[in-house]
C-alpha positions in Angstrom: -6.7 -11.2 10.8 -4.0 -10.9 13.3 -4.0 -7.3 15.5 -0.8 -5.6 14.8 0.7 -3.7 17.3 3.4 -1.0 18.1 4.6 1.1 21.2 6.2 4.4 20.5 7.5 6.7 23.0 7.6 10.6 22.6 10.2 12.2 21.0 11.3 15.8 22.1 14.7 16.3 19.9 13.6 17.0 16.0 15.0 18.1 12.9 17.3 16.2 10.4 20.4 15.6 12.3 18.4 14.5 15.4 16.5 12.2 13.0 19.7 11.0 11.5 21.2 10.0 15.1 18.1 8.3 16.2 18.3 6.0 12.9 22.0 5.4 13.9 21.1 4.4 17.5 18.4 1.9 16.1 15.1 3.8 16.2 12.8 5.5 13.4 11.5 8.7 13.8 7.8 9.3 13.4 4.6 11.4 13.6 1.3 10.7 15.0 -1.6 13.0 13.7 -5.2 13.2 13.5 -8.5 14.6 15.1 -7.9 17.9 16.9 -4.6 17.2 18.8 -1.3 18.6 17.7 0.9 16.5 15.6 3.0 14.3 18.3 6.6 13.5 17.3 7.4 9.9 18.4 9.7 7.2 17.8 10.1 3.3 17.9 12.8 0.3 17.5 13.7 -0.3 14.0 13.5 -3.8 14.0 9.9 -3.6 15.5 8.8 -0.7 13.5 9.9 -2.3 9.8 7.8 -5.5 11.0 4.9 -3.7 11.5 5.3 -1.5 8.6 5.9 -4.4 6.2 2.4 -6.3 7.6 0.2 -3.2 7.6 1.6 -1.4 4.9 -1.2 1.8 4.0 -4.2 -0.4 4.4 -4.2 -2.5 7.8 -5.0 -0.4 11.0 -2.0 -0.3 13.7 -3.0 -0.3 17.3 -0.3 2.0 18.8 0.7 2.6 22.6 2.3 6.0 23.3 3.0 6.0 27.1 -0.7 5.0 28.6 -2.4 6.2 25.8 -3.8 3.7 23.3 -5.0 4.4 19.9 -6.0 3.2 16.6 -4.0 4.3 13.2 -3.4 3.6 9.9 0.1 4.5 8.3 -0.1 7.4 5.9 3.5 7.8 4.9 6.5 5.9 4.7 9.7 7.2 3.9 12.4 5.1 2.2 16.1 5.7 1.9 16.4 5.6 -1.8 19.7 4.3 -1.6 19.7 1.9 1.5 16.3 1.1 1.1 15.8 1.1 5.0 12.5 3.3 6.7 13.7 6.8 7.5 10.5 7.7 8.7 6.6 6.9 9.6 3.4 9.0 9.5 0.7 7.6 11.5 -3.0 8.9 11.1 -5.4 8.0 14.3 -8.7 6.7 13.4 -11.5 5.4 15.4 -12.9 2.1 14.8 -16.2 3.2 13.7 -14.7 5.7 11.4 -15.2 4.7 7.3 -11.8 4.4 6.2 -11.0 5.2 2.9 -7.5 3.4 1.6 -5.8 1.7 -0.9 -5.7 -2.3 -0.9 -3.8 -4.6 -3.0 -5.1 -6.8 -5.6 -3.5 -10.2 -5.5 -4.0 -12.6 -8.4 -4.4 -16.1 -7.1 -4.3 -19.5 -9.3 -1.3 -18.8 -11.2 -0.1 -21.4 -13.4 -3.5 -23.0 -13.0 -5.4 -21.5 -16.0 -5.7 -23.1 -19.5 -4.4 -20.1 -20.7 -1.2 -20.3 -18.8 -0.9 -24.2 -20.1 -1.2 -23.2 -23.4 1.9 -20.9 -23.1 -0.3 -17.8 -23.0 0.9 -15.0 -20.8 -1.3 -13.3 -17.9 -0.4 -9.9 -16.8 -1.8 -7.8 -14.2 -2.8 -4.3 -15.3 -3.7 -2.8 -11.6 -2.1 -3.3 -8.4 -4.4 -1.6 -6.0 -7.7 0.0 -5.7 -9.3 2.4 -3.4 -11.8 0.9 -1.1 -13.5 2.0 2.5 -14.9 0.5 5.5 -14.8 0.6 9.1 -11.1 -0.4 10.5 -12.3 -3.8 11.4 -13.6 -4.5 8.1 -10.5 -3.3 6.0 -8.9 -6.3 3.9 -5.4 -6.8 3.7 -6.0 -7.4 -0.1 -8.6 -8.3 -2.4 -8.0 -11.8 -4.1 -9.1 -12.8 -7.6 -8.6 -16.0 -9.3 -7.3 -16.1 -12.9 -7.7 -19.7 -13.2 -10.7 -19.5 -15.2 -9.0 -17.7 -18.1 -8.6 -19.7 -21.4 -7.4 -17.4 -24.4 -6.3 -14.3 -25.5 -9.4 -13.0 -25.6 -10.3 -13.3 -21.8 -9.6 -10.7 -18.9 -10.5 -10.1 -15.3 -12.1 -6.7 -14.4 -13.4 -5.1 -11.4 -16.6 -6.7 -11.8 -14.8 -10.4 -10.9 -13.8 -9.1 -7.5 -15.8 -10.2 -4.8 -15.7 -7.5 -1.9 -15.9 -8.7 1.6 -18.5 -8.1 3.9 -18.8 -4.2 5.0 -16.8 -3.2 2.1 -17.1 -1.2 -1.0 -15.4 0.6 -3.5 -14.4 4.0 -2.2 -15.5 5.5 -5.9 -19.5 5.3 -5.9 -18.9 5.6 -9.9 -16.1 3.3 -10.0 -16.2 2.0 -13.6 -16.5 -2.0 -13.0 -15.4 -2.7 -16.4 -11.6 -1.8 -15.5 -9.3 -4.4 -16.5 -7.2 -6.0 -13.7 -5.6 -8.5 -15.8 -5.1 -9.4 -19.5 -4.1 -12.5 -21.2 -1.5 -12.3 -24.2 0.1 -14.1 -27.0 3.9 -14.2 -26.0 4.7 -12.9 -29.7 2.1 -10.2 -29.5 3.9 -9.2 -26.0 7.1 -9.3 -27.8 5.8 -7.3 -30.5 4.0 -4.5 -28.0 7.6 -4.2 -26.2 9.4 -3.7 -29.5 7.0 -1.3 -30.8 7.4 0.6 -27.5 11.2 0.6 -27.5 11.2 -1.5 -24.4 13.3 -4.8 -23.6 11.7 -8.3 -24.3 11.0 -8.9 -20.7 9.8 -5.3 -19.7 6.0 -5.8 -19.1 5.6 -2.3 -17.8 5.8 -1.1 -21.6 2.7 -2.8 -22.0 0.4 -2.5 -18.9 2.4 0.5 -17.8 4.4 2.3 -15.3 3.9 1.1 -11.5 2.8 3.9 -9.0 5.4 4.9 -6.7 4.6 5.0 -3.0 7.5 6.8 -1.8 6.7 9.9 -0.6 8.5 12.4 2.3 6.3 11.4 5.0 7.6 14.3 7.2 5.3 16.8 5.3 2.3 14.6 4.9 -1.2 15.6 6.1 -4.5 14.2 5.8 -6.1 14.5 2.2 -2.6 13.9 0.4 -1.7 17.8 1.1 1.6 18.9 2.4 2.1 20.8 5.4 5.2 22.5 7.3 6.2 20.0 10.3 9.4 20.2 12.1 12.0 18.3 10.5 12.1 14.7 12.0 
């Protein structure tokens, strides 16, 4: 996995108006917290920050530099403008290289179009998009890949038991239900009937597999543990 790096600079001016001006000037405001240090207001160029956020998501460590200080961090929250869809704020949580990190990683289905089920005209739908794992930062995977090439009939399915975790990685929940379904096979007619019964459109897969989770949060108020705290408006 290629190392992802980002250079941040300290930010003295905080508040909603100052943050808006930063965005107009081509910078994204951010905050770095973790350990025993006070949260530090930072900023970085929009283009570079957007590339890093897309590459790292909330599961890949980022090597951040503030002045002469280098540290490792995980992106905990990304605040995205709901209209313009650009990043408005990023919250970084510093970690140590030997810390066990718990985070969500995407589950990626591979082998699409190669299964006997799809060749027979059946539809394969992914039921869960991500799962929590834990590992030291160097071992955190970008994603968990699982092949669907072996699916053949509408009775077949993929479960967590079929996911092969990389060395040094384990599921965050020690009591994880390994029978949790990752992907199902459907007859097109059954899928259509299920959508109709749910009052959805014919191509609305969410009526069958559930609504997708929303990752959009207000990063300005985030702190470890998912709780909210009052921080200076960025």
